[in-house]
py3Dmol code that shows the C-alpha trace and the ligand (Angstrom):
import py3Dmol

protein = """\
ATOM      1  CA  MET A   1     -38.451 -13.643  18.056  1.00  0.00           C
ATOM      2  CA  THR A   2     -38.757 -12.553  14.461  1.00  0.00           C
ATOM      3  CA  LEU A   3     -35.906 -12.474  12.008  1.00  0.00           C
ATOM      4  CA  SER A   4     -35.713  -8.695  12.217  1.00  0.00           C
ATOM      5  CA  ASN A   5     -34.660  -8.961  15.864  1.00  0.00           C
ATOM      6  CA  TYR A   6     -31.440 -10.576  14.704  1.00  0.00           C
ATOM      7  CA  ALA A   7     -30.688  -7.995  12.022  1.00  0.00           C
ATOM      8  CA  MET A   8     -28.147  -5.344  12.862  1.00  0.00           C
ATOM      9  CA  ASP A   9     -29.403  -1.835  13.285  1.00  0.00           C
ATOM     10  CA  THR A  10     -28.976   0.284  10.169  1.00  0.00           C
ATOM     11  CA  SER A  11     -29.336   3.743  11.628  1.00  0.00           C
ATOM     12  CA  TYR A  12     -25.685   4.368  12.499  1.00  0.00           C
ATOM     13  CA  ILE A  13     -24.239   4.076   8.999  1.00  0.00           C
ATOM     14  CA  GLU A  14     -26.665   4.738   6.172  1.00  0.00           C
ATOM     15  CA  TYR A  15     -26.556   5.766   2.534  1.00  0.00           C
ATOM     16  CA  ILE A  16     -28.182   9.137   2.048  1.00  0.00           C
ATOM     17  CA  ASP A  17     -29.768  10.832  -0.879  1.00  0.00           C
ATOM     18  CA  LEU A  18     -27.371  13.676  -1.631  1.00  0.00           C
ATOM     19  CA  PRO A  19     -26.414  14.423  -5.241  1.00  0.00           C
ATOM     20  CA  ILE A  20     -23.469  12.496  -6.701  1.00  0.00           C
ATOM     21  CA  ILE A  21     -20.435  14.668  -7.408  1.00  0.00           C
ATOM     22  CA  PRO A  22     -19.566  14.678 -11.143  1.00  0.00           C
ATOM     23  CA  LYS A  23     -16.397  12.574 -11.453  1.00  0.00           C
ATOM     24  CA  GLU A  24     -14.614  15.086 -13.662  1.00  0.00           C
ATOM     25  CA  LEU A  25     -14.650  17.600 -10.788  1.00  0.00           C
ATOM     26  CA  ILE A  26     -12.840  15.294  -8.377  1.00  0.00           C
ATOM     27  CA  PRO A  27      -9.026  15.049  -8.364  1.00  0.00           C
ATOM     28  CA  GLU A  28      -7.390  11.609  -8.616  1.00  0.00           C
ATOM     29  CA  ALA A  29      -6.907   9.911  -5.237  1.00  0.00           C
ATOM     30  CA  LYS A  30      -3.133  10.032  -5.804  1.00  0.00           C
ATOM     31  CA  ALA A  31      -3.249  13.837  -6.228  1.00  0.00           C
ATOM     32  CA  ILE A  32      -5.233  14.171  -2.977  1.00  0.00           C
ATOM     33  CA  ILE A  33      -2.729  11.969  -1.132  1.00  0.00           C
ATOM     34  CA  ASP A  34       0.071  14.274  -2.330  1.00  0.00           C
ATOM     35  CA  LEU A  35      -1.632  17.471  -1.084  1.00  0.00           C
ATOM     36  CA  PRO A  36      -0.206  19.147   2.021  1.00  0.00           C
ATOM     37  CA  ILE A  37      -2.025  18.635   5.319  1.00  0.00           C
ATOM     38  CA  TRP A  38      -4.677  21.305   5.864  1.00  0.00           C
ATOM     39  CA  GLY A  39      -7.855  21.838   7.833  1.00  0.00           C
ATOM     40  CA  PHE A  40      -9.463  21.614  11.172  1.00  0.00           C
ATOM     41  CA  ASP A  41      -9.412  18.316  12.935  1.00  0.00           C
ATOM     42  CA  THR A  42     -12.942  17.358  13.928  1.00  0.00           C
ATOM     43  CA  ASP A  43     -11.700  14.178  15.592  1.00  0.00           C
ATOM     44  CA  GLY A  44     -11.389  14.510  19.373  1.00  0.00           C
ATOM     45  CA  GLY A  45      -7.732  14.817  20.315  1.00  0.00           C
ATOM     46  CA  GLY A  46      -6.435  13.983  16.876  1.00  0.00           C
ATOM     47  CA  TYR A  47      -4.357  11.250  18.488  1.00  0.00           C
ATOM     48  CA  HIS A  48      -4.205   9.039  15.436  1.00  0.00           C
ATOM     49  CA  LYS A  49      -2.440  11.803  13.520  1.00  0.00           C
ATOM     50  CA  ALA A  50       0.595  11.038  15.669  1.00  0.00           C
ATOM     51  CA  ASP A  51       1.303   7.924  13.661  1.00  0.00           C
ATOM     52  CA  ASN A  52       0.427   9.507  10.339  1.00  0.00           C
ATOM     53  CA  LYS A  53      -2.677   7.317  10.216  1.00  0.00           C
ATOM     54  CA  TYR A  54      -4.958  10.156   9.323  1.00  0.00           C
ATOM     55  CA  SER A  55      -4.670  13.518   7.598  1.00  0.00           C
ATOM     56  CA  THR A  56      -7.017  16.180   6.287  1.00  0.00           C
ATOM     57  CA  LYS A  57      -6.399  18.115   3.066  1.00  0.00           C
ATOM     58  CA  LYS A  58      -7.902  21.258   1.628  1.00  0.00           C
ATOM     59  CA  ILE A  59     -10.797  20.457  -0.641  1.00  0.00           C
ATOM     60  CA  SER A  60     -10.376  21.569  -4.267  1.00  0.00           C
ATOM     61  CA  MET A  61     -12.252  24.700  -5.318  1.00  0.00           C
ATOM     62  CA  THR A  62     -14.176  22.858  -8.043  1.00  0.00           C
ATOM     63  CA  VAL A  63     -15.574  20.349  -5.531  1.00  0.00           C
ATOM     64  CA  LYS A  64     -16.248  23.042  -2.949  1.00  0.00           C
ATOM     65  CA  ASP A  65     -18.108  25.278  -5.426  1.00  0.00           C
ATOM     66  CA  TRP A  66     -20.167  22.330  -6.615  1.00  0.00           C
ATOM     67  CA  MET A  67     -21.133  21.384  -3.048  1.00  0.00           C
ATOM     68  CA  VAL A  68     -22.043  24.967  -2.117  1.00  0.00           C
ATOM     69  CA  GLU A  69     -24.330  25.042  -5.144  1.00  0.00           C
ATOM     70  CA  ASN A  70     -25.867  21.593  -4.584  1.00  0.00           C
ATOM     71  CA  PHE A  71     -26.264  21.314  -0.801  1.00  0.00           C
ATOM     72  CA  ASN A  72     -29.048  23.226   0.881  1.00  0.00           C
ATOM     73  CA  PHE A  73     -27.358  23.302   4.302  1.00  0.00           C
ATOM     74  CA  ASP A  74     -24.308  25.033   5.784  1.00  0.00           C
ATOM     75  CA  PHE A  75     -21.270  22.843   6.088  1.00  0.00           C
ATOM     76  CA  VAL A  76     -17.488  22.577   6.152  1.00  0.00           C
ATOM     77  CA  ALA A  77     -15.536  19.866   4.351  1.00  0.00           C
ATOM     78  CA  ASN A  78     -12.102  18.322   3.904  1.00  0.00           C
ATOM     79  CA  PHE A  79     -10.461  15.645   1.873  1.00  0.00           C
ATOM     80  CA  VAL A  80      -9.417  12.929   4.334  1.00  0.00           C
ATOM     81  CA  VAL A  81      -6.700  10.292   3.874  1.00  0.00           C
ATOM     82  CA  PHE A  82      -6.341   7.197   6.093  1.00  0.00           C
ATOM     83  CA  ASN A  83      -3.006   5.412   5.847  1.00  0.00           C
ATOM     84  CA  GLY A  84      -4.117   2.483   7.954  1.00  0.00           C
ATOM     85  CA  ALA A  85      -6.776   1.237  10.335  1.00  0.00           C
ATOM     86  CA  ILE A  86      -8.446   3.920  12.442  1.00  0.00           C
ATOM     87  CA  PRO A  87      -9.107   2.707  15.990  1.00  0.00           C
ATOM     88  CA  ALA A  88     -12.350   3.432  17.820  1.00  0.00           C
ATOM     89  CA  HIS A  89     -12.757   7.095  18.725  1.00  0.00           C
ATOM     90  CA  LYS A  90     -15.376   9.863  18.780  1.00  0.00           C
ATOM     91  CA  ASP A  91     -15.382  13.087  16.755  1.00  0.00           C
ATOM     92  CA  MET A  92     -16.295  16.626  17.759  1.00  0.00           C
ATOM     93  CA  ARG A  93     -19.370  16.324  15.551  1.00  0.00           C
ATOM     94  CA  THR A  94     -22.460  14.208  16.019  1.00  0.00           C
ATOM     95  CA  SER A  95     -22.521  12.866  12.442  1.00  0.00           C
ATOM     96  CA  ALA A  96     -20.611  13.235   9.193  1.00  0.00           C
ATOM     97  CA  TYR A  97     -21.597  12.936   5.545  1.00  0.00           C
ATOM     98  CA  ASN A  98     -18.802  11.018   3.852  1.00  0.00           C
ATOM     99  CA  TYR A  99     -18.091  10.125   0.237  1.00  0.00           C
ATOM    100  CA  LEU A 100     -15.381   7.565  -0.471  1.00  0.00           C
ATOM    101  CA  LEU A 101     -13.107   8.211  -3.450  1.00  0.00           C
ATOM    102  CA  ASP A 102     -10.944   5.151  -2.813  1.00  0.00           C
ATOM    103  CA  THR A 103     -11.868   2.476  -0.276  1.00  0.00           C
ATOM    104  CA  GLY A 104      -8.197   1.586   0.360  1.00  0.00           C
ATOM    105  CA  GLY A 105      -8.939  -2.158   0.137  1.00  0.00           C
ATOM    106  CA  GLU A 106     -11.710  -4.639  -0.540  1.00  0.00           C
ATOM    107  CA  ASP A 107     -12.629  -5.707   3.000  1.00  0.00           C
ATOM    108  CA  ILE A 108     -12.281  -2.461   4.940  1.00  0.00           C
ATOM    109  CA  LYS A 109     -15.183  -2.090   7.342  1.00  0.00           C
ATOM    110  CA  THR A 110     -16.584   0.890   9.159  1.00  0.00           C
ATOM    111  CA  THR A 111     -18.029  -0.032  12.549  1.00  0.00           C
ATOM    112  CA  VAL A 112     -20.031   1.998  15.062  1.00  0.00           C
ATOM    113  CA  TRP A 113     -19.698   0.703  18.614  1.00  0.00           C
ATOM    114  CA  GLN A 114     -21.655   0.945  21.807  1.00  0.00           C
ATOM    115  CA  GLY A 115     -19.498   1.516  24.878  1.00  0.00           C
ATOM    116  CA  GLU A 116     -16.305   3.277  25.828  1.00  0.00           C
ATOM    117  CA  ILE A 117     -12.619   2.381  25.959  1.00  0.00           C
ATOM    118  CA  SER A 118     -10.141   3.168  28.699  1.00  0.00           C
ATOM    119  CA  LYS A 119      -8.184   6.437  28.610  1.00  0.00           C
ATOM    120  CA  GLU A 120      -4.970   4.411  28.288  1.00  0.00           C
ATOM    121  CA  ASP A 121      -6.263   2.589  25.241  1.00  0.00           C
ATOM    122  CA  TYR A 122      -7.567   5.805  23.768  1.00  0.00           C
ATOM    123  CA  GLU A 123      -4.238   7.588  24.143  1.00  0.00           C
ATOM    124  CA  SER A 124      -1.913   4.783  23.120  1.00  0.00           C
ATOM    125  CA  TYR A 125      -3.747   2.938  20.419  1.00  0.00           C
ATOM    126  CA  THR A 126      -0.836   0.768  19.265  1.00  0.00           C
ATOM    127  CA  GLY A 127      -2.233  -2.714  19.047  1.00  0.00           C
ATOM    128  CA  TYR A 128      -5.752  -1.563  19.721  1.00  0.00           C
ATOM    129  CA  ASN A 129      -6.792  -2.349  16.183  1.00  0.00           C
ATOM    130  CA  GLU A 130      -5.882  -5.978  16.836  1.00  0.00           C
ATOM    131  CA  ARG A 131      -7.787  -5.973  20.102  1.00  0.00           C
ATOM    132  CA  ILE A 132     -10.887  -4.636  18.368  1.00  0.00           C
ATOM    133  CA  THR A 133     -10.769  -7.342  15.730  1.00  0.00           C
ATOM    134  CA  SER A 134     -10.079 -10.061  18.311  1.00  0.00           C
ATOM    135  CA  GLY A 135     -13.004  -8.909  20.439  1.00  0.00           C
ATOM    136  CA  ASP A 136     -10.798  -8.159  23.448  1.00  0.00           C
ATOM    137  CA  ASN A 137     -12.434  -4.863  24.365  1.00  0.00           C
ATOM    138  CA  ASN A 138     -15.484  -3.372  26.049  1.00  0.00           C
ATOM    139  CA  LEU A 139     -17.234  -2.404  22.877  1.00  0.00           C
ATOM    140  CA  ILE A 140     -20.293  -3.974  21.271  1.00  0.00           C
ATOM    141  CA  ALA A 141     -20.726  -3.483  17.527  1.00  0.00           C
ATOM    142  CA  LEU A 142     -23.965  -1.672  16.714  1.00  0.00           C
ATOM    143  CA  GLN A 143     -23.457  -1.711  12.967  1.00  0.00           C
ATOM    144  CA  SER A 144     -20.580  -2.691  10.694  1.00  0.00           C
ATOM    145  CA  MET A 145     -20.339  -2.421   6.941  1.00  0.00           C
ATOM    146  CA  VAL A 146     -18.082  -2.229   3.901  1.00  0.00           C
ATOM    147  CA  ILE A 147     -19.101   1.152   2.508  1.00  0.00           C
ATOM    148  CA  GLU A 148     -19.226   1.533  -1.269  1.00  0.00           C
ATOM    149  CA  PRO A 149     -17.246   4.314  -2.965  1.00  0.00           C
ATOM    150  CA  PHE A 150     -18.922   7.285  -4.697  1.00  0.00           C
ATOM    151  CA  ARG A 151     -22.044   7.078  -2.537  1.00  0.00           C
ATOM    152  CA  TRP A 152     -22.898   9.582   0.163  1.00  0.00           C
ATOM    153  CA  HIS A 153     -23.351   8.019   3.563  1.00  0.00           C
ATOM    154  CA  LYS A 154     -24.121   9.392   6.976  1.00  0.00           C
ATOM    155  CA  LEU A 155     -22.000   8.111   9.839  1.00  0.00           C
ATOM    156  CA  ARG A 156     -22.686   8.567  13.554  1.00  0.00           C
ATOM    157  CA  THR A 157     -19.497  10.072  14.962  1.00  0.00           C
ATOM    158  CA  ASP A 158     -20.560  10.887  18.536  1.00  0.00           C
ATOM    159  CA  LEU A 159     -20.400   7.151  19.263  1.00  0.00           C
ATOM    160  CA  MET A 160     -17.196   5.125  19.093  1.00  0.00           C
ATOM    161  CA  HIS A 161     -16.407   4.331  15.474  1.00  0.00           C
ATOM    162  CA  SER A 162     -13.499   2.607  13.756  1.00  0.00           C
ATOM    163  CA  VAL A 163     -12.315   1.674  10.279  1.00  0.00           C
ATOM    164  CA  ASN A 164     -10.564  -1.706  10.102  1.00  0.00           C
ATOM    165  CA  GLY A 165      -9.381  -4.131   7.491  1.00  0.00           C
ATOM    166  CA  THR A 166      -6.535  -4.870   5.111  1.00  0.00           C
ATOM    167  CA  TYR A 167      -5.212  -1.725   3.520  1.00  0.00           C
ATOM    168  CA  SER A 168      -3.602  -2.184   0.119  1.00  0.00           C
ATOM    169  CA  ARG A 169      -3.447   1.584  -0.470  1.00  0.00           C
ATOM    170  CA  PRO A 170      -4.575   4.749   1.356  1.00  0.00           C
ATOM    171  CA  ARG A 171      -8.304   5.241   1.894  1.00  0.00           C
ATOM    172  CA  VAL A 172      -9.435   8.601   0.508  1.00  0.00           C
ATOM    173  CA  MET A 173     -12.703  10.419   1.093  1.00  0.00           C
ATOM    174  CA  ILE A 174     -14.544  13.685   1.173  1.00  0.00           C
ATOM    175  CA  SER A 175     -15.848  14.361   4.664  1.00  0.00           C
ATOM    176  CA  VAL A 176     -18.610  16.933   5.063  1.00  0.00           C
ATOM    177  CA  THR A 177     -19.637  18.301   8.443  1.00  0.00           C
ATOM    178  CA  PRO A 178     -23.032  20.025   8.411  1.00  0.00           C
ATOM    179  CA  ILE A 179     -22.674  22.987  10.779  1.00  0.00           C
ATOM    180  CA  GLU A 180     -25.624  21.762  12.853  1.00  0.00           C
ATOM    181  CA  TYR A 181     -23.695  18.556  13.619  1.00  0.00           C
ATOM    182  CA  LEU A 182     -20.734  20.337  15.199  1.00  0.00           C
ATOM    183  CA  SER A 183     -20.592  19.863  18.938  1.00  0.00           C
ATOM    184  CA  PHE A 184     -19.147  23.220  19.770  1.00  0.00           C
ATOM    185  CA  PRO A 185     -15.619  22.859  21.151  1.00  0.00           C
ATOM    186  CA  LYS A 186     -15.384  23.578  24.890  1.00  0.00           C
ATOM    187  CA  ASN A 187     -11.634  24.159  24.804  1.00  0.00           C
ATOM    188  CA  PRO A 188     -11.033  27.883  23.995  1.00  0.00           C
ATOM    189  CA  GLU A 189      -7.909  27.041  21.951  1.00  0.00           C
ATOM    190  CA  THR A 190      -9.907  24.621  19.827  1.00  0.00           C
ATOM    191  CA  ALA A 191     -12.699  27.162  19.488  1.00  0.00           C
ATOM    192  CA  LYS A 192     -10.165  29.751  18.243  1.00  0.00           C
ATOM    193  CA  LYS A 193      -8.689  27.255  15.765  1.00  0.00           C
ATOM    194  CA  PHE A 194     -12.168  26.457  14.536  1.00  0.00           C
ATOM    195  CA  LYS A 195     -13.023  30.163  14.086  1.00  0.00           C
ATOM    196  CA  VAL A 196      -9.889  30.730  11.980  1.00  0.00           C
ATOM    197  CA  TRP A 197     -10.729  27.680   9.889  1.00  0.00           C
ATOM    198  CA  MET A 198     -14.300  28.834   9.264  1.00  0.00           C
ATOM    199  CA  GLU A 199     -13.119  32.297   8.254  1.00  0.00           C
ATOM    200  CA  THR A 200     -10.560  30.827   5.865  1.00  0.00           C
ATOM    201  CA  TRP A 201     -13.190  28.510   4.418  1.00  0.00           C
ATOM    202  CA  ASP A 202     -15.609  31.418   3.833  1.00  0.00           C
ATOM    203  CA  LYS A 203     -13.018  33.617   2.105  1.00  0.00           C
ATOM    204  CA  GLU A 204     -11.741  31.164  -0.454  1.00  0.00           C
TER     205      GLU A 204
END
"""
ligand_1 = """\
1
LIG
Fe -13.917 9.850 13.282
"""
view = py3Dmol.view(width=600, height=400)
view.addModel(protein, "pdb")
view.setStyle({"model": 0}, {"cartoon": {"style": "trace"}})
view.addModel(ligand_1, "xyz")
view.setStyle({"model": 1}, {"stick": {}})
view.zoomTo()
view.show()
């Protein structure tokens, strides 16, 4: 067996070649944290919102205008704030293009997992973070990495993925969903919510 057989796969989390957003266009992380909650939740169920672990904020016009001008694909985007570890879950999108503005801590790792977790674990995630880190779960890590800030990366979000580590402050990012990566919501209520969000996004 060659050395490459032991290397972790690198196709689940990868840096991508999108233009870097000029820093002067981006609000301070603190200002983003203080914004009111806004946006469509592309995470299935949104269960981790219950504990204020995760919130989405309206992206600033300067950043939005810059992205519209510099990206040659249709997309929607939010600022996203994590207040703590995000347990394994799937999104309602196959992949996301993310751009970290503050990592939230030095050792915080994003992991994409093979496998599923029980419905009970999925719905009541208290303690699940600990079980992931202790290996007491049914998931096998496909790829795990400490992602650098201010670099675009593509993350597979139709597989279980989590963000774990020691948070010394909130983790703040820009999350872009190319329209082609949206798995269209089956639930009519969600579809309606999504339509309203898209219309609002287009108008502003
Ligand atoms: Fe997610």
